[in-house]
N, C-alpha and C positions, 0 to 999 in steps of 0.2 A: 498722593499730603497732600494736604493743607493745610494753605497759610494765612499769617494771621498779621493787621494791621496797624500801630499803635505811634497815635501823632495827636499832638495838642489843639490844633489850627487846622482846617481845611480854609480852606484862601483859591481864590478866582486867579488864570495863567502869570498876569499883573499884580499876583500880590494883596488886593485887595477884596474887602466883601470878602465876610468869609463866619464858620461859624466858628465861636471857640468850645473844645471840648472837655465840659468834668464829668463825664464818663461816653466813653463812645457809641451812645445809644443813639435812636431816630428822637427817640421822647425828649431826650434834653436837647435838641439841636430843631428840632421843632418848631421852636416860638422863635427863633433867631435866625435859622433857614432861609437864604438868599437864592436863588437864580437870576441870570442875566436870561432877558428876553430874546427871540427869533434874531434880529437886528442886531444887534447891544447893545443899545440904546438906552434899555433903560435896566434897572432890576425889582424886582419884588418879593414882600414874605411869605412866604412858604406857604404858612399855617393859615394868615388871611385869605389866601386864594383857593383853599378849599371847601367844600360846600361839608357842613358842621354834619347835615341830616339831610336822608332820602330814602323812599318808603316805595315802591313798586307795589299799589295796593287792587288787589282782583274786589271790585263797589261793590257788584252785581249781587245777586238771591246771597249767600252764606257770604260777606267777608270776609278776607283772610289780607294776612300781612303777605306778602311775595316776593318779595328780594328787598332789604333797606341795611341804612346805618344809624347806628344811635336813633334810633327806632325801639318804645317798651312795646309797642301796643297799636290797634285802631280802634274807634269807639266808631259804630251804629247811629246815626246821632235821628234821619229820620229821611226819609224819598232823599236822593243825590244829596248828601249834608254825611261828611265824617269829618273826627278825631283823627288826629295820629298825635300821639302821645308820647317823647322823645324819654328814650336813656335817661342824657346826659342834656340836663336845663339849659338853654343861653342864659348870656348874662343878664339881660332884658328888652321890651319889644319890639325895640328899634329895627331886627332884620331883617333881611331880608326872603322874599321866596318865591316859590315859583307854581303852580298846576300847572297841570296839562292832562288829557286821556287820548286814545285815539278815536274816537268813535269824530263822526261830522258833524256837522249839527246841533254845537253845543259849545255854549262859554264855562269859563270854567273862572269861578273864582278865590281868595280867601280868606274869611272873614274872621272871627275875634280869634287871638292868639295872646296868646301867654308864654312866658317864658316857658313849661315845658309845656307847650300842645301846640297846633295852632287845626279849625278848624276850615273845610273844602267844599264850594258847594258848586256841584252840574248843574244845569238847568240848562233847555233848550233854547231857541229862539221867540219864541214867548213865552220864555220866563213860566214856564213849567220845571220844576226841581225833577230831577230824576235821577236814579243812579245810571253809572257805566261800567261797561267790565274792566278796564286797566286804565287810573288811574296814575299819577305819578308826585309825588312834590320830592320840589331838593328845596334848603335852607343852605342862607348865605350869613352868615355873621360872630361873636364870640359867645365861648361858650362861658359860661356861669366858673 
């Protein structure tokens, strides 16, 4: 037998901090939903803490997106330079990005970025741009 839960507001045990629901969907809750930290002394907005885009990329040979969220495509700009294009744009260019890969003795960085894309660079310690087999790009910020 299935159950149904009908509520107008979800609050914590103390009766404070919660989300008023106009519809019982995650979408409606996402911008105001908060959670209490493990220690119980702080709350955080759930929507703000989520990655807005991430991608795992094969950046060597025939480039391809291996797995992703909010990633429309990837472009091969040149040796060691790739551009991740977002499905949904960011609200501005002041977002945080992290780029990493599995190979040793390589440096990663991100450079030119726009609200709808970001370019990442992989180079050796000597400064030579070169492709890497597995690159990850993670974006935090506000969606448009």
